[in-house]
C-alpha positions as CSV (number, residue, x, y, z in Angstrom):
1,X,15.7,5.7,14.6
2,X,13.0,6.8,17.3
3,X,14.1,9.7,19.4
4,X,12.4,11.4,22.3
5,X,10.9,14.1,20.3
6,X,9.4,11.4,17.8
7,X,7.1,10.3,20.4
8,X,3.6,11.8,20.9
9,X,1.4,11.3,24.0
10,X,-2.2,10.3,23.4
11,X,-4.9,13.0,23.9
12,X,-6.7,10.6,26.1
13,X,-3.8,10.9,29.0
14,X,-6.0,10.9,31.8
15,X,-5.8,13.0,34.9
16,X,-2.9,14.2,37.1
17,X,0.1,14.9,35.0
18,X,-1.1,12.9,32.0
19,X,1.3,10.0,32.6
20,X,-1.4,7.2,32.3
21,X,-1.3,6.8,28.7
22,X,0.4,5.5,25.5
23,X,2.7,7.2,23.2
24,X,2.8,6.8,19.6
25,X,5.7,7.4,17.0
26,X,5.0,7.2,13.2
27,X,7.6,6.5,10.6
28,X,7.4,5.4,6.9
29,X,7.6,1.8,7.5
30,X,5.7,1.2,10.9
31,X,3.9,2.8,13.8
32,X,5.2,2.2,17.3
33,X,3.6,2.3,20.9
34,X,4.9,2.4,24.3
35,X,3.8,3.0,27.7
36,X,4.6,6.5,28.7
37,X,5.2,5.5,32.5
38,X,8.0,3.1,31.4
39,X,9.0,3.9,28.1
40,X,12.1,1.7,28.3
41,X,9.9,-1.2,29.0
42,X,9.3,-2.3,25.4
43,X,7.7,-1.0,22.3
44,X,5.0,-2.7,20.0
45,X,5.5,-2.1,16.3
46,X,2.9,-2.5,13.6
47,X,2.9,-1.9,9.7
48,X,0.9,1.0,9.0
49,X,-1.9,-1.2,7.7
50,X,-2.3,-3.2,10.6
51,X,-2.8,-0.2,13.0
52,X,-6.1,0.7,12.5
53,X,-7.4,-2.8,13.0
54,X,-5.6,-2.9,16.2
55,X,-6.8,0.1,17.6
56,X,-10.5,-1.0,16.4
57,X,-9.9,-4.3,18.4
58,X,-9.2,-2.3,21.5
59,X,-12.2,-0.2,21.0
60,X,-14.5,-3.4,20.5
61,X,-13.0,-6.3,22.1
62,X,-16.3,-8.4,21.7
63,X,-16.1,-8.1,18.0
64,X,-15.1,-10.9,15.8
65,X,-11.5,-10.5,14.1
66,X,-11.7,-9.9,10.3
67,X,-9.5,-12.2,8.3
């Protein structure tokens, strides 16, 4: 179960109070992501082996996806 202290804010939170970012929670079975501004709006969950390709796709959207 994910608890409030399970979530960690991104180190790239932006200016102000750092609320313009995502939060990540890592468990044994999956990695979850949520919007820090509206944490109850929904969560994306990935198996650990899919998380790194997801982040790379965000960094380089023009790249072709790998099969």
